[in-house]
C-alpha atoms as an extended CHARMM CRD file, in Angstrom:
* protein
*
       180  EXT
         1         1  MET       CA            -17.9040000000       14.9460000000      -27.9030000000  PROA      1               0.0000000000
         2         2  ILE       CA            -21.5920000000       14.9810000000      -26.9830000000  PROA      2               0.0000000000
         3         3  LEU       CA            -22.6940000000       18.0750000000      -25.0810000000  PROA      3               0.0000000000
         4         4  ILE       CA            -25.6840000000       17.9890000000      -22.7780000000  PROA      4               0.0000000000
         5         5  ASP       CA            -26.4880000000       21.4430000000      -21.4270000000  PROA      5               0.0000000000
         6         6  THR       CA            -22.8580000000       22.4640000000      -22.0010000000  PROA      6               0.0000000000
         7         7  ILE       CA            -21.5230000000       19.6570000000      -19.8020000000  PROA      7               0.0000000000
         8         8  PRO       CA            -19.3110000000       17.1440000000      -21.6300000000  PROA      8               0.0000000000
         9         9  PHE       CA            -20.8220000000       13.6720000000      -21.2940000000  PROA      9               0.0000000000
        10        10  VAL       CA            -18.1130000000       11.6760000000      -23.0870000000  PROA      10              0.0000000000
        11        11  GLN       CA            -14.5670000000       12.9020000000      -23.5670000000  PROA      11              0.0000000000
        12        12  PRO       CA            -12.8340000000       11.1960000000      -26.5080000000  PROA      12              0.0000000000
        13        13  GLY       CA             -9.6140000000        9.5720000000      -25.3680000000  PROA      13              0.0000000000
        14        14  ILE       CA            -10.4930000000        9.8850000000      -21.6900000000  PROA      14              0.0000000000
        15        15  ASP       CA            -12.7930000000        6.9440000000      -21.2000000000  PROA      15              0.0000000000
        16        16  ASP       CA            -11.8030000000        5.6990000000      -17.8060000000  PROA      16              0.0000000000
        17        17  TRP       CA            -12.3120000000        8.3750000000      -15.2080000000  PROA      17              0.0000000000
        18        18  PHE       CA            -13.0510000000        7.2480000000      -11.6630000000  PROA      18              0.0000000000
        19        19  ALA       CA            -16.4690000000        7.7040000000      -10.0720000000  PROA      19              0.0000000000
        20        20  VAL       CA            -18.2600000000        5.5610000000       -7.4700000000  PROA      20              0.0000000000
        21        21  GLU       CA            -16.4030000000        2.7800000000       -5.6690000000  PROA      21              0.0000000000
        22        22  MET       CA            -17.6400000000       -0.0400000000       -3.4610000000  PROA      22              0.0000000000
        23        23  LEU       CA            -16.2000000000       -2.9490000000       -1.5280000000  PROA      23              0.0000000000
        24        24  ALA       CA            -18.0500000000       -6.0160000000       -2.8200000000  PROA      24              0.0000000000
        25        25  PRO       CA            -18.7980000000       -9.3680000000       -1.1560000000  PROA      25              0.0000000000
        26        26  ASP       CA            -15.9100000000      -10.9520000000       -3.1030000000  PROA      26              0.0000000000
        27        27  ASN       CA            -13.5850000000       -8.6390000000       -1.1360000000  PROA      27              0.0000000000
        28        28  LYS       CA            -12.6030000000       -6.5620000000       -4.1490000000  PROA      28              0.0000000000
        29        29  ILE       CA            -13.2530000000       -2.8580000000       -4.6850000000  PROA      29              0.0000000000
        30        30  TYR       CA            -15.0920000000       -2.0360000000       -7.9040000000  PROA      30              0.0000000000
        31        31  ILE       CA            -14.9280000000        1.4920000000       -9.3280000000  PROA      31              0.0000000000
        32        32  SER       CA            -17.3930000000        2.8270000000      -11.8860000000  PROA      32              0.0000000000
        33        33  THR       CA            -16.4420000000        5.3740000000      -14.5130000000  PROA      33              0.0000000000
        34        34  TYR       CA            -17.3700000000        9.0160000000      -14.7370000000  PROA      34              0.0000000000
        35        35  ASN       CA            -18.3400000000        9.1790000000      -18.3840000000  PROA      35              0.0000000000
        36        36  GLY       CA            -19.5780000000        5.7540000000      -19.3840000000  PROA      36              0.0000000000
        37        37  VAL       CA            -17.6390000000        2.7900000000      -20.7600000000  PROA      37              0.0000000000
        38        38  LYS       CA            -18.2540000000       -0.9480000000      -20.8860000000  PROA      38              0.0000000000
        39        39  ALA       CA            -15.9560000000       -1.6520000000      -17.9480000000  PROA      39              0.0000000000
        40        40  MET       CA            -15.2550000000       -1.0600000000      -14.2810000000  PROA      40              0.0000000000
        41        41  HSD       CA            -11.8950000000       -0.6850000000      -12.5720000000  PROA      41              0.0000000000
        42        42  VAL       CA            -10.9800000000       -3.2850000000       -9.9340000000  PROA      42              0.0000000000
        43        43  ILE       CA             -8.7790000000       -3.2690000000       -6.8410000000  PROA      43              0.0000000000
        44        44  ASN       CA             -8.1690000000       -6.9740000000       -6.2640000000  PROA      44              0.0000000000
        45        45  TYR       CA             -6.3920000000       -6.8310000000       -2.8980000000  PROA      45              0.0000000000
        46        46  PRO       CA             -7.6210000000       -3.7380000000       -1.0270000000  PROA      46              0.0000000000
        47        47  ASP       CA             -5.7960000000       -4.7460000000        2.1620000000  PROA      47              0.0000000000
        48        48  LEU       CA             -2.3780000000       -4.4550000000        0.5020000000  PROA      48              0.0000000000
        49        49  PRO       CA             -0.6300000000       -1.0740000000        0.2240000000  PROA      49              0.0000000000
        50        50  GLY       CA              0.4760000000        0.7150000000       -2.9460000000  PROA      50              0.0000000000
        51        51  THR       CA              0.9500000000       -1.2230000000       -6.1640000000  PROA      51              0.0000000000
        52        52  ASP       CA              0.5330000000       -4.5410000000       -4.3240000000  PROA      52              0.0000000000
        53        53  CYS       CA             -3.2330000000       -3.8560000000       -4.1980000000  PROA      53              0.0000000000
        54        54  GLY       CA             -3.6070000000       -5.3410000000       -7.6930000000  PROA      54              0.0000000000
        55        55  PHE       CA             -5.3570000000       -2.4010000000       -9.3640000000  PROA      55              0.0000000000
        56        56  GLU       CA             -6.7260000000       -3.2460000000      -12.8210000000  PROA      56              0.0000000000
        57        57  ARG       CA             -7.8150000000       -0.4240000000      -15.1010000000  PROA      57              0.0000000000
        58        58  LYS       CA            -10.9750000000       -1.6750000000      -16.8360000000  PROA      58              0.0000000000
        59        59  GLY       CA            -10.5090000000       -4.9760000000      -15.0020000000  PROA      59              0.0000000000
        60        60  LEU       CA            -14.1620000000       -5.9900000000      -15.2980000000  PROA      60              0.0000000000
        61        61  THR       CA            -15.7230000000       -5.9820000000      -18.7580000000  PROA      61              0.0000000000
        62        62  LEU       CA            -19.4480000000       -5.1770000000      -18.8240000000  PROA      62              0.0000000000
        63        63  PRO       CA            -22.0180000000       -6.0230000000      -21.5190000000  PROA      63              0.0000000000
        64        64  THR       CA            -23.3570000000       -2.4430000000      -21.6500000000  PROA      64              0.0000000000
        65        65  TYR       CA            -22.2080000000        1.1140000000      -21.0470000000  PROA      65              0.0000000000
        66        66  ASN       CA            -21.9970000000        2.1050000000      -17.4000000000  PROA      66              0.0000000000
        67        67  LEU       CA            -22.1030000000        5.6510000000      -16.0330000000  PROA      67              0.0000000000
        68        68  TYR       CA            -21.6460000000        6.1430000000      -12.2630000000  PROA      68              0.0000000000
        69        69  ALA       CA            -23.6740000000        2.9920000000      -11.5280000000  PROA      69              0.0000000000
        70        70  ILE       CA            -22.4320000000        0.3120000000       -9.1910000000  PROA      70              0.0000000000
        71        71  PRO       CA            -24.3480000000       -2.6290000000       -7.7330000000  PROA      71              0.0000000000
        72        72  ASN       CA            -25.6170000000       -2.1910000000       -4.2060000000  PROA      72              0.0000000000
        73        73  HSD       CA            -25.2140000000       -5.3330000000       -2.1270000000  PROA      73              0.0000000000
        74        74  PRO       CA            -27.6010000000       -5.2690000000        0.8320000000  PROA      74              0.0000000000
        75        75  ASN       CA            -26.5170000000       -6.7870000000        4.1140000000  PROA      75              0.0000000000
        76        76  TYR       CA            -28.6980000000       -9.8810000000        4.3800000000  PROA      76              0.0000000000
        77        77  ASP       CA            -27.1760000000      -10.7530000000        7.7430000000  PROA      77              0.0000000000
        78        78  LEU       CA            -28.8400000000       -7.9440000000        9.6790000000  PROA      78              0.0000000000
        79        79  GLY       CA            -31.5710000000      -10.1540000000       11.1170000000  PROA      79              0.0000000000
        80        80  PRO       CA            -34.9500000000       -9.0500000000       12.4480000000  PROA      80              0.0000000000
        81        81  LEU       CA            -35.6520000000       -5.6450000000       13.9500000000  PROA      81              0.0000000000
        82        82  PRO       CA            -37.4480000000       -6.1710000000       17.2840000000  PROA      82              0.0000000000
        83        83  GLY       CA            -40.8310000000       -4.4350000000       17.3680000000  PROA      83              0.0000000000
        84        84  SER       CA            -40.9170000000       -3.7730000000       13.6330000000  PROA      84              0.0000000000
        85        85  GLU       CA            -44.2630000000       -4.3070000000       11.8900000000  PROA      85              0.0000000000
        86        86  CYS       CA            -42.3540000000       -5.1280000000        8.6960000000  PROA      86              0.0000000000
        87        87  ASP       CA            -40.3290000000       -7.9170000000       10.2610000000  PROA      87              0.0000000000
        88        88  THR       CA            -40.9300000000      -10.8610000000        7.9340000000  PROA      88              0.0000000000
        89        89  LEU       CA            -37.6360000000      -12.6980000000        8.3590000000  PROA      89              0.0000000000
        90        90  TYR       CA            -39.0120000000      -15.2680000000       10.8440000000  PROA      90              0.0000000000
        91        91  LEU       CA            -35.6850000000      -15.4140000000       12.6180000000  PROA      91              0.0000000000
        92        92  SER       CA            -35.0940000000      -15.6090000000       16.3190000000  PROA      92              0.0000000000
        93        93  ASN       CA            -34.7730000000      -12.2730000000       18.0980000000  PROA      93              0.0000000000
        94        94  ILE       CA            -32.6170000000      -13.8600000000       20.7880000000  PROA      94              0.0000000000
        95        95  PRO       CA            -29.3060000000      -11.9890000000       20.7640000000  PROA      95              0.0000000000
        96        96  ALA       CA            -26.2200000000      -14.0290000000       20.0010000000  PROA      96              0.0000000000
        97        97  ASN       CA            -23.5810000000      -14.4660000000       22.6410000000  PROA      97              0.0000000000
        98        98  GLU       CA            -21.4690000000      -11.3050000000       22.4380000000  PROA      98              0.0000000000
        99        99  ASN       CA            -18.2640000000      -13.3340000000       22.7510000000  PROA      99              0.0000000000
       100       100  SER       CA            -19.2110000000      -15.9510000000       20.1670000000  PROA      100             0.0000000000
       101       101  PHE       CA            -16.9130000000      -16.4100000000       17.2240000000  PROA      101             0.0000000000
       102       102  SER       CA            -16.8960000000      -19.1210000000       14.6010000000  PROA      102             0.0000000000
       103       103  PHE       CA            -14.9040000000      -19.7360000000       11.4620000000  PROA      103             0.0000000000
       104       104  LEU       CA            -14.4190000000      -22.3560000000        8.7840000000  PROA      104             0.0000000000
       105       105  ILE       CA            -11.6860000000      -22.6710000000        6.1640000000  PROA      105             0.0000000000
       106       106  SER       CA            -12.5510000000      -24.5110000000        2.9700000000  PROA      106             0.0000000000
       107       107  PRO       CA            -11.4790000000      -26.2390000000        0.8980000000  PROA      107             0.0000000000
       108       108  ASN       CA             -8.7510000000      -27.6510000000        3.0600000000  PROA      108             0.0000000000
       109       109  PRO       CA             -6.4880000000      -28.8650000000        1.4760000000  PROA      109             0.0000000000
       110       110  SER       CA             -6.4790000000      -26.3110000000       -1.3430000000  PROA      110             0.0000000000
       111       111  SER       CA             -4.3420000000      -25.4880000000       -4.3710000000  PROA      111             0.0000000000
       112       112  THR       CA             -5.8400000000      -22.1370000000       -5.4350000000  PROA      112             0.0000000000
       113       113  ASN       CA             -8.0370000000      -20.2000000000       -2.9850000000  PROA      113             0.0000000000
       114       114  ILE       CA             -9.2660000000      -20.7850000000        0.5210000000  PROA      114             0.0000000000
       115       115  ASN       CA            -12.5970000000      -19.3910000000        1.6290000000  PROA      115             0.0000000000
       116       116  ILE       CA            -12.6180000000      -18.1180000000        5.2020000000  PROA      116             0.0000000000
       117       117  VAL       CA            -16.1980000000      -18.1520000000        6.4970000000  PROA      117             0.0000000000
       118       118  TYR       CA            -16.5860000000      -16.3890000000        9.8310000000  PROA      118             0.0000000000
       119       119  ASN       CA            -19.0560000000      -14.7980000000       12.2000000000  PROA      119             0.0000000000
       120       120  THR       CA            -17.8930000000      -11.9360000000       14.3950000000  PROA      120             0.0000000000
       121       121  LYS       CA            -19.2290000000       -8.6530000000       15.7090000000  PROA      121             0.0000000000
       122       122  GLU       CA            -15.8850000000       -6.8840000000       15.3500000000  PROA      122             0.0000000000
       123       123  THR       CA            -13.1720000000       -6.5730000000       12.7350000000  PROA      123             0.0000000000
       124       124  CYS       CA            -10.5610000000       -9.3220000000       13.1580000000  PROA      124             0.0000000000
       125       125  PHE       CA             -7.3540000000      -10.3750000000       11.3990000000  PROA      125             0.0000000000
       126       126  PHE       CA             -6.4180000000      -13.6330000000        9.6750000000  PROA      126             0.0000000000
       127       127  ASN       CA             -2.7230000000      -14.5320000000        9.4360000000  PROA      127             0.0000000000
       128       128  LEU       CA             -1.2440000000      -17.5550000000        7.7010000000  PROA      128             0.0000000000
       129       129  PHE       CA              2.1600000000      -18.7280000000        8.9610000000  PROA      129             0.0000000000
       130       130  ASP       CA              4.6150000000      -21.1610000000        7.4060000000  PROA      130             0.0000000000
       131       131  ILE       CA              6.3170000000      -23.9040000000        9.4140000000  PROA      131             0.0000000000
       132       132  ASN       CA              9.0610000000      -21.4470000000       10.4770000000  PROA      132             0.0000000000
       133       133  GLY       CA              6.5420000000      -18.9830000000       11.9290000000  PROA      133             0.0000000000
       134       134  LYS       CA              6.8880000000      -16.4580000000        9.0920000000  PROA      134             0.0000000000
       135       135  THR       CA              3.6890000000      -14.6680000000        8.0310000000  PROA      135             0.0000000000
       136       136  VAL       CA              3.0350000000      -15.6400000000        4.3990000000  PROA      136             0.0000000000
       137       137  ALA       CA             -0.4500000000      -14.1350000000        3.9860000000  PROA      137             0.0000000000
       138       138  SER       CA             -2.8810000000      -11.9790000000        5.9220000000  PROA      138             0.0000000000
       139       139  VAL       CA             -6.3250000000      -10.5030000000        5.4010000000  PROA      139             0.0000000000
       140       140  THR       CA             -8.6980000000       -8.3760000000        7.4270000000  PROA      140             0.0000000000
       141       141  LEU       CA            -11.9590000000      -10.0450000000        8.4540000000  PROA      141             0.0000000000
       142       142  TYR       CA            -14.4390000000       -7.1790000000        8.3660000000  PROA      142             0.0000000000
       143       143  HSD       CA            -17.3780000000       -7.6600000000       10.7290000000  PROA      143             0.0000000000
       144       144  TYR       CA            -19.9070000000       -6.6320000000        8.0790000000  PROA      144             0.0000000000
       145       145  PHE       CA            -18.9300000000       -9.5050000000        5.7590000000  PROA      145             0.0000000000
       146       146  LYS       CA            -19.1450000000      -13.2050000000        6.4690000000  PROA      146             0.0000000000
       147       147  ASN       CA            -16.3660000000      -14.5390000000        4.2620000000  PROA      147             0.0000000000
       148       148  ARG       CA            -13.0180000000      -13.6680000000        2.6630000000  PROA      148             0.0000000000
       149       149  LEU       CA            -11.1310000000      -15.3610000000       -0.1480000000  PROA      149             0.0000000000
       150       150  LEU       CA             -7.3830000000      -15.8370000000        0.1290000000  PROA      150             0.0000000000
       151       151  ASP       CA             -5.2530000000      -16.8100000000       -2.8720000000  PROA      151             0.0000000000
       152       152  VAL       CA             -2.7990000000      -19.5480000000       -1.8570000000  PROA      152             0.0000000000
       153       153  SER       CA             -1.7860000000      -20.5790000000       -5.3860000000  PROA      153             0.0000000000
       154       154  GLY       CA              1.5690000000      -18.7980000000       -5.0390000000  PROA      154             0.0000000000
       155       155  LEU       CA              2.5090000000      -20.6050000000       -1.8310000000  PROA      155             0.0000000000
       156       156  PRO       CA              4.6440000000      -23.7510000000       -1.8750000000  PROA      156             0.0000000000
       157       157  GLY       CA              2.8330000000      -26.9510000000       -0.9980000000  PROA      157             0.0000000000
       158       158  GLY       CA              2.8910000000      -27.7560000000        2.7030000000  PROA      158             0.0000000000
       159       159  VAL       CA              1.2410000000      -27.3130000000        6.0740000000  PROA      159             0.0000000000
       160       160  TYR       CA              0.5120000000      -23.7910000000        7.3130000000  PROA      160             0.0000000000
       161       161  LEU       CA             -0.9740000000      -22.4630000000       10.5200000000  PROA      161             0.0000000000
       162       162  ALA       CA             -3.8820000000      -20.0100000000       10.3880000000  PROA      162             0.0000000000
       163       163  HSD       CA             -4.4070000000      -17.6240000000       13.3200000000  PROA      163             0.0000000000
       164       164  ILE       CA             -7.3920000000      -15.3380000000       13.7790000000  PROA      164             0.0000000000
       165       165  SER       CA             -7.0400000000      -12.4940000000       16.2530000000  PROA      165             0.0000000000
       166       166  CYS       CA             -9.4620000000       -9.8630000000       17.4920000000  PROA      166             0.0000000000
       167       167  ASN       CA             -8.4140000000       -6.8770000000       19.6140000000  PROA      167             0.0000000000
       168       168  GLY       CA             -4.8420000000       -8.1840000000       19.6520000000  PROA      168             0.0000000000
       169       169  GLU       CA             -5.8050000000      -11.5440000000       21.1840000000  PROA      169             0.0000000000
       170       170  LYS       CA             -5.6700000000      -14.8850000000       19.3690000000  PROA      170             0.0000000000
       171       171  VAL       CA             -9.2160000000      -16.1960000000       19.0310000000  PROA      171             0.0000000000
       172       172  CYS       CA             -8.5870000000      -19.4630000000       17.2120000000  PROA      172             0.0000000000
       173       173  SER       CA             -6.1730000000      -21.3200000000       14.9620000000  PROA      173             0.0000000000
       174       174  GLU       CA             -6.2680000000      -24.1580000000       12.4610000000  PROA      174             0.0000000000
       175       175  LYS       CA             -3.9350000000      -26.0520000000       10.1450000000  PROA      175             0.0000000000
       176       176  VAL       CA             -4.2100000000      -25.2480000000        6.4370000000  PROA      176             0.0000000000
       177       177  ILE       CA             -2.7860000000      -27.5770000000        3.7970000000  PROA      177             0.0000000000
       178       178  VAL       CA             -1.6680000000      -26.2490000000        0.4130000000  PROA      178             0.0000000000
       179       179  GLN       CA             -1.0810000000      -28.8970000000       -2.2370000000  PROA      179             0.0000000000
       180       180  HSD       CA             -0.3160000000      -28.5610000000       -5.9370000000  PROA      180             0.0000000000
């Protein structure tokens, strides 16, 4: 044990305490450690409850020791700030239509993952239904991200129907093909 001002820095045998956590752009939650190891913990499916969330202790191996640190991913989609002297984005300050919504699913067909690219000002929900109308997968489309990955490798090959809803109303739908 190394003591720094009588505070234990590393506890032998306890090398995976939990510290800072962050939802990353790949839609996983990464958790740094309290006392420094060459790994981070990972929650692979944060939208699923309990053990279905896919928690991995030391799920991400790092090349160096990490203590409390976690990457900070800025939101590049904020756009210009009207009236700001520091506005160097050269984007249009014309506000988008408040009711506009767009999404794209790719690749389609897919055998492993589908990438749901979307643009919304509110949190929405993506549901994937089989031919019998049974929900086989669902993810939350957070308004502060622009894409979500959905693993379809465990689904049987076939045609599925994707529905996106916001505020309880269906916004759009599209066919998704899974082939193996």
